[in-house]
C-alpha positions, -999 to 999 in steps of 0.1 A, spaced: -70 -206 -394 -44 -230 -379 -36 -266 -396 -26 -292 -372 -24 -327 -386 -49 -321 -413 -75 -304 -388 -85 -266 -387 -84 -248 -356 -96 -210 -353 -77 -187 -330 -92 -158 -313 -89 -133 -288 -118 -117 -266 -110 -85 -244 -134 -66 -221 -133 -32 -205 -166 -23 -193 -187 -38 -161 -176 -72 -146 -149 -80 -175 -142 -112 -162 -181 -125 -162 -182 -107 -195 -158 -128 -211 -166 -158 -190 -202 -152 -209 -189 -149 -241 -170 -181 -240 -201 -199 -224 -219 -186 -256 -194 -200 -283 -207 -236 -285 -245 -223 -288 -227 -208 -319 -213 -238 -333 -180 -233 -318 -162 -262 -301 -140 -242 -275 -106 -265 -273 -87 -241 -252 -88 -209 -234 -60 -190 -220 -51 -174 -186 -69 -138 -186 -43 -111 -189 -49 -69 -185 -38 -46 -207 -36 -8 -210 -57 6 -238 -41 16 -271 -46 43 -294 -75 58 -276 -62 61 -237 -89 77 -220 -108 44 -213 -110 15 -187 -82 -12 -193 -90 -43 -208 -92 -79 -197 -81 -106 -225 -80 -139 -233 -73 -161 -261 -89 -193 -272 -84 -222 -295 -120 -238 -316 -117 -273 -327 -123 -284 -362 -132 -250 -374 -127 -250 -412 -139 -215 -419 -126 -181 -409 -156 -160 -417 -179 -185 -398 -160 -181 -367 -154 -143 -375 -193 -142 -379 -200 -160 -346 -177 -140 -327 -192 -105 -339 -227 -119 -333 -219 -130 -296 -205 -93 -292 -241 -79 -303 -257 -103 -279 -236 -92 -253 -242 -56 -259 -207 -46 -273 -209 -8 -283 -180 3 -305 -168 37 -312 -186 53 -283 -171 88 -288 -161 104 -320 -121 101 -309 -124 66 -303 -142 58 -337 -116 76 -354 -93 52 -339 -114 23 -344 -114 15 -308 -136 24 -277 -154 11 -248 -162 -22 -251 -182 -48 -229 -167 -73 -251 -145 -75 -282 
């Protein structure tokens, strides 16, 4: 959490490496208000190569800020719920699970 002039803001990153990566990210961002997250700012999209488990597609990533969000645990819970709702699957194979990484429609 980041405090600016007494207000708390959440900072998070989103990434996708399966399917229509940009559509996945935009769907996640569009779902945030339904989860009680007020989106203040979203970065540009950036493509990055996988880390640790390299045998997977490259990721499309962005960062964002949520306004007046006092509880980091609540923000994390909201983000994990959106991941599940949009079909994120973690640790698809044993090698990926060993690193805690894997293909992901959204992470």
